[in-house]
N, C-alpha and C positions, 0 to 999 in steps of 0.2 A: 644333940638335943636342941641347941639354939636354932639350927636349921629347920627342924620340924615345927618349932614354935612359930617361926617366921612364916613357914608355909601355911600353917593353920590360921594364922592371923590374916594372911593374904586371901585365903579361901573365905573366911568369915566376912571380910571387907567386901569382897566381890559379891557375895550373896546379898549383903545389905544394899549395895548399889543396884543390883539387878532387881531386887524386890521394890525398891523405890521407883525405878524406871517403869516397871510393870504397873504399879499403882498409879503413876502419873499418866500413863497411856490410857488406862481405864477411865480416868476422870476427863480426859480430852474427848472421849467418845460420848460423853453425856451431854444432853441438852441442859442448858442453864437458864435459858429464856425462850419465849415463844416468838415466832415470826409476827411482825406487826401487820402484815398484809396477807390476804389470801392468795393462793396460787391456782392457776387454771388447771383443770383436769388433764389437759393435753400434756402439761409439763411433768406430771406425776407418773413416774415409772413403777414405783413400788413403795411399800412402807414397812416399817418395823415399829414395834411397841416398846417404849421405855417405861419401866415401872420404878417407883421409888425403892432404892436399896442403899446399901452403905456407900456406894460410889456416886449415885445419882440422886439429886435432891427433889426433882419434880417428875410427875408422870407426863409423858409426851408421846406424840406420834411423830416418828422421824420419816419424812417423805424423801424418797430417793429421786433426784433430778438428773437430767442429762449431764454429761461430762463429770460424773462422779461426785456431784455436789449433793448436799443434804440440807433440809430445812426442818426445824423443829416447830411443831404445831400443838396447840392446846387441844387435848382429846375431847373436851366438852364444847368446843367451838363448832358452830353449824358448818362452816366451810371445811373443817377437818373431817367431819362425819360424811359430808358429800364427797370429798376427795377419796376417802377410804372406800366408799361405796362404788365410786367410779373405777378405782383400781381393781377392786374385786370383780366388778362386772366385766371389765376388759380381760382380766385373767381367765374368767370362766369361758368367755367367748374364744379365747386363744386355745384353751384346753379342749373345747368342743371341736374346733377346727383340726387340732392335732389328732384327736381320737378318730375323727372322720377320715383323715388322711392315712393314718396307720391301719385302720380297718379296711379301707379301700385297697391299700397295698397288699394286705394279707389275702383278700379274696381274689385279687388279680393274680397273685403268685401261685395260689393253689389251683387255678383253672388250667 
């Protein structure tokens, strides 16, 4: 009986530790402040949107930069809006090129 109580205690302790680690990891991925300077469109690869929730205290746009880096931007700032528009425009152009390439391959293959 003592062995099963020890085992149960070990499982509960492990769950508490894992839960704390997961909670900590979530807060690390939240923006806490905004970038002080704007970034050029050329450096912005993509973006994601952070909204206020239990883990994150501010709304933010998270721009993805080369080398796996990220920068947090104020969603209401003009440079942030321009950056998002730039990324969206670039993505649309890339999708159009990809669609043209795949439609060109399918017509060539069927001939």
